[in-house]
C-alpha positions in Angstrom: -25.2 -135.0 -112.1 -25.9 -133.7 -115.6 -23.0 -135.0 -117.7 -24.4 -133.3 -120.8 -24.5 -129.9 -119.1 -21.0 -130.4 -117.6 -19.5 -131.2 -121.0 -21.2 -128.2 -122.7 -19.7 -125.9 -120.0 -16.2 -127.4 -120.4 -16.3 -127.2 -124.2 -17.7 -123.7 -124.1 -14.8 -122.6 -121.8 -12.4 -124.1 -124.3 -13.9 -122.2 -127.2 -13.8 -118.9 -125.3 -10.1 -119.5 -124.6 -9.7 -119.9 -128.4 -11.4 -116.6 -128.9 -14.7 -118.1 -130.1 -17.8 -116.7 -128.4 -21.5 -117.5 -128.6 -20.8 -120.5 -130.8 -23.3 -123.5 -130.6 -22.0 -126.3 -128.4 -23.4 -129.5 -130.0 -22.8 -132.2 -127.5 -24.7 -135.5 -128.0 -24.7 -139.0 -126.7 -22.6 -141.4 -128.8 -24.6 -144.0 -130.8 -22.0 -146.7 -130.3 -19.8 -147.5 -127.2 -16.6 -147.7 -129.2 -17.0 -143.9 -129.9 -17.2 -143.2 -126.2 -20.2 -142.0 -124.3 -20.5 -138.4 -125.8 -19.5 -136.6 -128.9 -18.7 -132.9 -129.5 -19.6 -132.1 -133.1 -18.9 -128.3 -133.3 -15.6 -128.2 -135.1 -17.1 -128.4 -138.6 -19.3 -125.4 -138.0 -16.3 -123.3 -136.9 -14.2 -124.0 -140.0 -15.4 -121.0 -141.9 -15.1 -118.6 -138.9 -11.6 -119.7 -137.9 -10.4 -120.4 -141.5 -9.0 -123.8 -140.5 -9.7 -127.4 -141.2 -12.3 -128.9 -138.9 -9.9 -131.7 -137.8 -7.3 -129.1 -136.9 -9.8 -127.2 -134.9 -10.9 -130.4 -133.1 -7.3 -131.2 -132.3 -6.8 -127.7 -130.8 -10.0 -128.1 -128.7 -8.8 -131.4 -127.3 -5.5 -129.7 -126.2 -7.4 -126.9 -124.4 -10.6 -128.4 -123.0 -10.3 -129.3 -119.3 -11.7 -132.7 -119.0 -8.9 -134.6 -117.3 -11.0 -135.2 -114.2 -14.0 -136.5 -116.2 -12.7 -138.3 -119.3 -10.2 -141.2 -119.6 -9.7 -140.3 -123.3 -10.6 -137.7 -125.9 -10.1 -138.7 -129.5 -10.7 -136.9 -132.8 -12.5 -139.0 -135.3 -13.6 -138.5 -138.9 -13.7 -135.0 -140.2 -13.6 -133.4 -136.7 -15.8 -135.3 -134.2 -14.4 -135.4 -130.6 -15.3 -138.6 -128.8 -15.4 -138.4 -125.1 -14.7 -141.6 -123.1 -15.7 -141.2 -119.5 -13.3 -142.1 -116.7 -14.2 -145.1 -114.5 -13.0 -143.6 -111.3 -14.9 -140.4 -111.9 -18.0 -142.4 -112.7 -17.7 -144.4 -109.6 -17.3 -141.3 -107.5 -20.4 -139.7 -109.0 -22.4 -142.8 -108.4 -21.3 -142.9 -104.7 -22.4 -139.3 -104.4 -25.8 -140.0 -106.0 -26.4 -143.0 -103.7 -25.9 -140.8 -100.6 -28.2 -138.1 -102.0 -32.0 -138.4 -101.4 -32.4 -136.8 -104.9 -30.0 -139.4 -106.4 -27.8 -136.6 -107.8 -30.5 -134.6 -109.6 -30.2 -130.9 -109.0 -33.2 -128.6 -108.9 -33.7 -126.3 -111.9 -34.4 -122.6 -111.6 -37.9 -122.5 -110.3 -40.8 -121.4 -112.5 -44.5 -121.1 -112.0 -46.1 -123.7 -114.4 -49.8 -124.1 -114.9 -50.7 -127.5 -116.3 -54.2 -128.0 -117.7 -55.0 -131.7 -118.0 -57.7 -134.4 -117.5 -60.7 -132.0 -118.0 -63.6 -134.6 -118.1 -67.1 -133.5 -119.0 -69.1 -133.8 -115.7 -72.2 -134.7 -117.6 -70.7 -138.2 -118.2 -68.5 -140.7 -116.5 -64.8 -140.6 -117.4 -64.0 -142.9 -120.4 -60.8 -144.1 -122.1 -60.7 -140.8 -124.0 -59.7 -139.1 -120.8 -56.9 -141.6 -120.0 -54.0 -140.0 -122.0 -54.5 -136.4 -120.9 -54.8 -137.5 -117.3 -51.8 -139.7 -117.0 -49.5 -137.8 -119.4 -50.4 -134.6 -117.6 -49.8 -136.0 -114.2 -46.4 -137.5 -115.1 -45.3 -134.1 -116.5 -46.6 -132.4 -113.3 -44.6 -134.8 -111.1 -41.4 -134.2 -113.1 -41.8 -130.4 -113.0 -42.3 -130.5 -109.2 -39.4 -132.9 -108.7 -37.2 -130.3 -110.5 -38.3 -127.6 -108.1 -41.0 -125.8 -110.0 -44.2 -124.4 -108.5 -46.8 -126.3 -110.4 -50.5 -125.3 -110.4 -52.8 -128.1 -111.6 -55.8 -127.0 -113.5 -58.6 -129.5 -114.1 -60.7 -127.6 -116.7 -63.8 -129.7 -116.2 -66.8 -129.3 -118.4 -69.4 -128.2 -115.8 -71.3 -125.5 -117.8 -73.3 -125.1 -120.9 -76.7 -125.8 -122.5 -76.6 -129.5 -121.9 -76.9 -128.9 -118.2 -80.4 -127.5 -118.6 -81.5 -130.9 -119.8 -79.7 -132.7 -117.1 -80.9 -130.5 -114.3 -84.6 -130.8 -115.4 -84.2 -134.6 -115.3 -82.5 -134.5 -111.9 -85.2 -132.2 -110.5 -87.8 -134.9 -111.4 -85.7 -137.8 -110.1 -85.1 -136.1 -106.7 -88.8 -136.3 -106.0 -88.4 -140.0 -105.4 -84.6 -140.5 -104.7 -81.5 -138.8 -103.4 -78.9 -137.3 -105.8 -76.3 -140.0 -105.2 -78.7 -142.7 -106.1 -80.1 -140.9 -109.1 -76.6 -140.2 -110.4 -75.0 -143.6 -109.6 -74.5 -144.2 -113.3 -73.9 -141.0 -115.1 -74.1 -142.6 -118.5 -77.5 -144.1 -117.9 -78.7 -140.8 -116.4 -77.5 -138.8 -119.5 -79.2 -141.3 -121.8 -82.5 -141.0 -119.9 -82.3 -137.2 -120.0 -81.5 -137.2 -123.7 -84.4 -139.5 -124.6 -86.8 -137.3 -122.6 -85.3 -134.2 -124.4 -85.9 -135.8 -127.8 -89.2 -137.5 -127.2 -91.1 -136.2 -124.2 -93.5 -133.3 -124.9 -92.7 -130.1 -123.0 -89.4 -131.5 -121.5 -87.1 -129.6 -124.0 -88.8 -126.3 -123.2 -88.3 -127.0 -119.5 -84.6 -127.8 -120.2 -84.2 -124.5 -122.0 -85.8 -122.7 -119.1 -83.3 -124.3 -116.7 -80.4 -123.1 -118.9 -81.7 -119.5 -118.6 -82.2 -119.9 -114.8 -78.8 -121.4 -114.3 -77.0 -118.7 -116.3 -79.1 -116.1 -114.4 -78.0 -117.4 -111.0 -81.4 -118.8 -109.8 -80.8 -120.3 -106.3 -82.9 -123.4 -106.8 -81.2 -124.1 -110.1 -77.7 -123.5 -108.8 -78.5 -125.9 -105.9 -79.4 -128.6 -108.3 -76.3 -127.9 -110.4 -74.1 -128.1 -107.3 -75.6 -131.5 -106.4 -75.0 -132.8 -109.9 -71.4 -131.4 -109.9 -70.6 -132.9 -106.5 -71.7 -136.4 -107.4 -70.0 -136.2 -110.8 -66.7 -135.1 -109.2 -66.9 -138.0 -106.8 -67.0 -140.3 -109.9 -63.9 -138.7 -111.2 -62.2 -138.9 -107.8 -62.7 -142.7 -107.8 -60.9 -142.9 -111.2 -58.0 -140.6 -110.0 -57.5 -142.8 -107.0 -57.4 -146.0 -109.0 -55.0 -144.4 -111.5 -52.7 -143.0 -108.7 -52.8 -139.5 -110.1 -52.4 -136.4 -108.0 -55.5 -134.4 -109.0 -57.8 -133.3 -106.2 -61.0 -131.2 -105.9 -58.8 -128.2 -105.1 -57.4 -128.5 -108.6 -60.7 -128.1 -110.3 -61.1 -124.9 -112.3 -64.1 -125.7 -114.4 -65.6 -123.8 -117.3 -68.0 -122.2 -114.9 -65.1 -120.5 -113.0 -64.7 -118.1 -116.0 -68.3 -117.3 -116.5 -68.1 -113.9 -114.8 -65.3 -112.8 -117.1 -66.6 -113.8 -120.5 -68.4 -110.6 -121.2 -65.2 -108.7 -120.3 -63.2 -110.8 -122.7 -65.6 -109.8 -125.6 -65.5 -106.1 -124.6 -61.8 -106.1 -124.5 -61.5 -107.7 -127.9 -64.0 -105.3 -129.4 -62.3 -102.2 -127.8 -59.0 -103.2 -129.3 -60.4 -103.8 -132.7 -59.5 -107.5 -132.6 -63.1 -108.8 -132.6 -65.6 -107.5 -135.2 -69.3 -108.2 -135.8 -70.0 -110.6 -138.7 -73.5 -111.9 -139.4 -74.4 -111.0 -135.8 -71.5 -112.9 -134.2 -68.3 -111.5 -132.7 -65.5 -112.8 -134.9 -61.7 -112.5 -134.9 -60.1 -112.9 -138.4 -56.6 -114.4 -138.2 -54.4 -113.6 -141.3 -51.5 -115.5 -139.8 -53.4 -118.7 -140.4 -54.9 -117.8 -143.8 -55.7 -120.6 -146.3 -54.1 -121.1 -149.7 -56.4 -118.5 -151.2 -55.4 -115.9 -148.6 -58.6 -116.0 -146.6 -57.9 -115.5 -142.9 -58.9 -118.1 -140.4 -62.2 -117.4 -138.6 -62.2 -117.5 -134.8 -65.7 -117.0 -133.3 -65.8 -115.7 -129.7 -69.5 -115.0 -129.4 -72.5 -116.4 -131.2 -75.1 -114.3 -132.9 -77.5 -114.9 -130.1 -75.1 -113.7 -127.5 -73.9 -117.1 -126.3 -70.2 -117.9 -125.6 -68.0 -120.7 -126.9 -65.0 -122.7 -125.8 -62.9 -120.0 -127.4 -64.2 -117.4 -125.1 -63.6 -119.6 -122.0 -60.1 -120.5 -123.1 -59.2 -116.8 -123.6 -60.5 -116.0 -120.1 -58.5 -119.0 -118.7 -55.4 -117.7 -120.5 -55.8 -114.3 -118.9 -56.4 -115.7 -115.4 -53.4 -118.0 -115.6 -51.0 -115.4 -117.0 -52.3 -112.5 -114.9 -53.7 -113.8 -111.6 -51.5 -117.0 -111.3 -48.4 -115.3 -112.9 -47.6 -118.5 -114.9 -44.2 -118.5 -116.6 -45.4 -121.5 -118.6 -48.9 -122.8 -119.4 -49.2 -126.4 -120.6 -52.4 -127.7 -122.0 -52.8 -131.4 -122.7 -55.6 -132.3 -125.1 -55.9 -134.6 -128.2 -54.2 -133.5 -131.4 -57.6 -132.6 -133.0 -57.7 -129.4 -130.9 -54.3 -128.2 -132.1 -55.7 -125.5 -134.5 -58.0 -124.2 -131.8 -55.2 -123.6 -129.3 -53.0 -122.1 -132.0 -55.7 -119.6 -132.8 -56.3 -119.0 -129.1 -52.7 -118.1 -128.5 -52.5 -115.7 -131.5 -55.7 -113.9 -130.4 -54.7 -113.8 -126.7 -51.3 -112.4 -127.4 -52.8 -109.7 -129.7 -55.2 -108.8 -126.9 -52.4 -108.6 -124.4 -53.8 -111.4 -122.2 -50.2 -112.8 -121.9 -46.7 -111.2 -121.6 -44.2 -112.0 -124.4 -42.1 -113.8 -121.8 -44.9 -116.2 -120.8 -45.2 -119.4 -122.8 -48.5 -121.0 -124.0 -47.8 -124.6 -124.9 -50.4 -126.9 -126.4 -49.2 -130.4 -125.8 -51.2 -132.6 -128.2 -51.5 -136.4 -128.0 -52.7 -139.1 -130.4 -55.6 -141.5 -129.9 -55.9 -144.8 -128.2 -56.8 -147.4 -130.9 -58.3 -150.9 -130.7 -56.8 -154.0 -132.4 -58.8 -153.0 -135.5 -56.9 -149.7 -135.8 -60.0 -147.7 -135.0 -60.7 -145.6 -131.8 -60.9 -148.0 -128.8 -64.6 -149.0 -128.1 -66.5 -151.8 -126.4 -67.4 -154.9 -128.4 -70.8 -153.4 -129.1 -69.2 -150.1 -130.3 -70.0 -148.1 -127.1 -67.7 -145.9 -125.0 -65.4 -147.8 -122.6 -65.7 -146.5 -119.1 -62.3 -145.8 -117.6 -63.1 -147.4 -114.2 -64.2 -150.6 -115.9 -61.0 -150.7 -118.0 -58.9 -150.3 -114.8 -60.8 -153.0 -113.0 -60.3 -155.4 -115.9 -56.6 -154.6 -115.9 -56.3 -155.6 -112.2 -58.3 -158.8 -112.8 -56.1 -159.8 -115.7 -52.9 -159.0 -113.8 -54.1 -161.1 -110.9 -54.7 -164.1 -113.1 -51.2 -163.8 -114.7 -49.4 -163.4 -111.4 -51.3 -166.3 -109.8 -50.0 -168.6 -112.6 -46.3 -167.6 -111.8 -44.3 -169.2 -109.1 -44.8 -167.1 -106.0 -45.2 -167.3 -102.3 -47.7 -164.4 -102.0 -50.6 -164.5 -99.6 -54.1 -163.7 -100.9 -53.8 -160.2 -99.6 -50.4 -159.7 -101.1 -51.5 -161.1 -104.4 -54.4 -158.6 -104.5 -52.0 -155.7 -103.9 -49.5 -156.9 -106.5 -52.3 -157.4 -109.0 -53.5 -153.8 -108.4 -50.0 -152.3 -108.8 -49.1 -154.4 -111.9 -52.5 -154.0 -113.6 -52.8 -150.2 -113.2 -49.1 -149.7 -113.9 -49.4 -151.8 -117.1 -52.2 -149.6 -118.5 -50.4 -146.4 -117.6 -47.0 -147.4 -118.9 -48.4 -148.8 -122.2 -49.7 -145.3 -122.8 -46.8 -143.2 -121.3 -44.1 -145.2 -123.2 -45.5 -144.1 -126.5 -44.6 -140.7 -128.0 -47.6 -138.7 -127.0 -48.0 -137.2 -130.4 -48.7 -140.6 -132.0 -51.7 -142.9 -131.9 -51.1 -146.2 -130.2 -52.8 -149.6 -130.2 -54.3 -150.9 -127.0 -53.2 -154.6 -126.4 -53.7 -156.5 -123.1 -51.1 -159.2 -123.9 -48.4 -156.7 -124.7 -48.9 -154.3 -121.8 -49.1 -157.1 -119.2 -46.0 -159.0 -120.5 -43.1 -159.4 -118.1 -40.8 -159.0 -121.1 -40.0 -156.0 -123.2 -40.6 -152.3 -122.5 -43.5 -152.8 -120.1 -44.3 -151.7 -116.5 -44.3 -155.4 -115.3 -40.8 -155.8 -116.6 -39.6 -152.7 -114.8 -41.4 -153.6 -111.6 -39.9 -157.1 -111.8 -36.4 -155.5 -112.3 -36.9 -153.5 -109.1 -38.0 -156.5 -107.1 -35.0 -158.4 -108.4 -32.7 -155.8 -106.9 -34.5 -155.9 -103.6 -34.3 -159.7 -103.5 -30.5 -159.5 -103.9 -30.2 -157.6 -100.7 -32.6 -160.0 -98.9 -30.5 -162.9 -100.1 -27.2 -161.2 -99.1 -28.6 -160.2 -95.7 -27.5 -156.6 -96.3 -29.6 -153.6 -95.4 -29.8 -151.4 -98.5 -30.0 -148.2 -96.3 -26.9 -148.9 -94.2 -24.6 -150.8 -96.5 -21.0 -149.5 -97.1 -20.7 -147.5 -100.3 -17.3 -147.9 -102.1 -17.8 -148.4 -105.8 -15.0 -149.7 -108.0 -15.8 -150.0 -111.7 -13.8 -152.6 -113.6 -16.1 -154.5 -116.0 -17.6 -153.0 -119.1 -21.1 -153.8 -117.8 -20.4 -151.8 -114.7 -19.2 -149.0 -116.8 -22.2 -149.0 -119.0 -24.6 -149.2 -116.1 -22.9 -146.3 -114.2 -23.1 -144.1 -117.3 -26.9 -144.7 -117.6 -27.4 -144.1 -113.9 -25.8 -140.7 -114.2 -27.9 -139.7 -117.2 -31.1 -139.6 -115.1 -31.0 -135.9 -114.6 -30.6 -135.3 -118.4 -33.7 -137.4 -119.0 -36.0 -135.7 -116.5 -34.8 -132.4 -117.9 -36.0 -133.4 -121.3 -39.4 -134.5 -120.0 -39.7 -131.2 -118.2 -38.8 -129.2 -121.3 -40.9 -131.1 -123.9 -43.7 -132.7 -121.8 -42.7 -136.1 -123.2 -42.9 -138.9 -120.5 -42.0 -141.5 -123.1 -38.4 -140.3 -122.9 -38.3 -141.3 -119.2 -39.9 -144.7 -120.0 -37.3 -145.4 -122.7 -34.6 -144.5 -120.2 -36.0 -146.7 -117.4 -36.3 -149.7 -119.8 -32.6 -149.2 -121.0 -31.6 -149.0 -117.3 -33.4 -152.2 -116.4 -32.0 -154.0 -119.4 -28.5 -152.7 -118.5 -28.9 -154.0 -115.0 -30.0 -157.4 -116.2 -26.8 -157.6 -118.4 -24.7 -156.4 -115.4 -26.4 -159.0 -113.1 -25.5 -161.8 -115.5 -22.0 -160.7 -116.2 -21.0 -159.5 -112.7 -22.1 -162.0 -110.0 -22.5 -160.8 -106.5 -23.6 -163.7 -104.3 -21.6 -166.6 -105.8 -18.9 -168.3 -103.9 -15.4 -166.9 -104.4 -16.6 -163.3 -105.0 -14.5 -160.9 -102.8 -16.5 -159.0 -100.2 -15.2 -155.7 -101.6 -16.3 -156.6 -105.1 -19.7 -157.8 -103.8 -20.3 -154.6 -101.9 -19.3 -152.4 -104.9 -21.7 -154.3 -107.2 -24.5 -154.2 -104.5 -24.0 -150.4 -104.2 -24.5 -150.0 -108.0 -27.6 -152.2 -107.7 -28.9 -150.1 -104.9 -28.6 -147.0 -107.1 -30.4 -148.9 -109.8 -33.3 -149.6 -107.4 -33.4 -145.9 -106.2 -33.4 -144.7 -109.8 -36.1 -147.1 -111.0 -38.2 -146.3 -107.9 -37.9 -142.5 -108.5 -38.5 -142.8 -112.2 -41.6 -145.0 -111.8 -42.9 -142.7 -109.1 -42.6 -139.7 -111.5 -44.7 -141.7 -113.9 -47.2 -142.5 -111.2 -46.4 -146.2 -111.2 -45.9 -148.0 -107.9 -43.1 -150.4 -107.2 -43.2 -153.8 -105.4 -40.9 -155.4 -102.9 -41.7 -158.8 -104.3 -43.9 -160.3 -107.0 
C-alpha cells in the first residue's frame, strides 16, 4: 500500500473534475499528528489560475475529492492547506491485507533494467575501509531495486589492469619458484610492499616490470597465466570480505577494467571521427565548454596519453557504451566517493555527445562521503596505516560478543557466537547506511554497538522482543487469527507507519539513499516500543480479541523490520 500515491491519485481526480489539468499535486506527510497524517498543499498554487482565494479552492477540493473510504476527516487549515486524517477502520483493513501478503503490501514497480556499479576494489591490494561504503550502500540499493521488481545487473568494476601489474607479476614470477600462488599472495598488502621495494631499489627489477606490462598488454600466454593466478587469489580475498559483510556480490558480477581493454582503441577512434577528441600536445583530449572555469576555459578531459596509453576515462566510456548498448540499461548507477564527482560528470557529457547512451537512459553517479576517525580525519590504524576491512569486521564481532556476554541471556556458546556475528557485522553496516551517503561520518565503536538509539542492535533487539511476545503467548505467528481493531492512538500511529513502508523503499530506489530506510525502521521500532508500553497484550484482564489484534499488529512490525533489515543486508535474531 502506497498511501502517498493513493492520495495523489484522488486529489488529481478532484482537480480534473474542477477543470484543472496537469497541475502539481503536492502531497506530503504532516509534521505533527494534530494536523493528520498527510497534507495537500496545492491550493495556493492554483489561486492565480482559478482567480479564487486559496482557502476557497481548498474548501471546494474537500467537497469533491473522494476520500470517504480512506479518511476520517479532511480539514482546511491556514491559508489553504488540506489536512488528511486517516480512518482507523481503513488502516486496520490495510494492515490485515499486508499481514496476509508475503510482500507485506508492497507492490512491484514497472520493471527496469538497472546496472549498479559498486565495490570495485583494486585487486593489487586487500580490501580496506575505503571500500566499505561503496560495497554496502551499493548492495542495499541493489536489494531494494530487486525487491521492487527491477532486473538488476551488478557490476564489480575491479581494478585488475594497468602498469602496476607489471611490477606485481614480475615479483610473483620470482616467488613461484619457491612457493605456490596462494601462499605467496596470502597477504596482499605485504606482497605489494615487497614488490614496491624491489621496484624502487633493486637493480634491473623496474625494467623487468615494464617488460611484463608490455607482455601483458600484448597477450603473452605466460604473462597472462601469471596474471590470472594473481587475479584468482585476489578475488578470493574479496569473496571472504563479501561473505563476512553479507553482501550479494559474486565472481559472476566481476566486470573488471580488463574486460574493456579490447574496446579502448575503438572508443578513441569514435571520439576522433566525431570531432569530439582532438590531439593536444600528443594526447587525445576532449574539451568540455559546459564545465568551463570562471575565465571561460573549457574543462580538459584526457582520453589517451601522449604515449598511447589509456586512462580511467577511456575505460569508463567503454563501460558506459557496454552497459547502455549491450546490457540495454535503463539506469546506470555508479557508487564511488564524492571526490570522483567531476570525473563522472565529464564522462557523462562526453559519452552522450558521442552517442554512447540514448537520451532515455540515465547515468547516475551516486557519491558518498568519507569514513572518519575520532580525530575527524580519514579512518586509519593507530600507526597511520590503512585499516584492512576483514580485520575491522573481525574486531566488530569480537566487541559485540563481549557486550552480549555481559547482558542477561541464556545463550549457549554456539548461539552467543552467532549472535555476536550478526550484531557486530550489522552494527558496522548500519552505522554507515544510516548516515546520508553524501556526508562524511565519524566511526565510533561505542555508538554503533549501543542497544539504544538509531543502531542495528536496537532494531535487532526490537525484532527479538516481538518474537518473544509470541513465545510467551504460546501463539504461532504464522497461523494466528488476524482481526485488527485500532482504538488507541499508539495503535493508530503504528499502523500508519507500517503502511508507509512502500513509500520508503520507493524513495530508496529512486535516490539510492538507504539512510531513508534506516530512519524509517528506527521510527517503526520506536513506535512499537511506545505501543508495547501503552497497549498491553499479555497482562491479566486483556480480552482475547484485544490481545490478538495487538499481536497481529506486532506480527506486521516483525515482518516489516525483518524485510527492511534484509534489504539493508542485516540479519535478524530470534533471541539475544
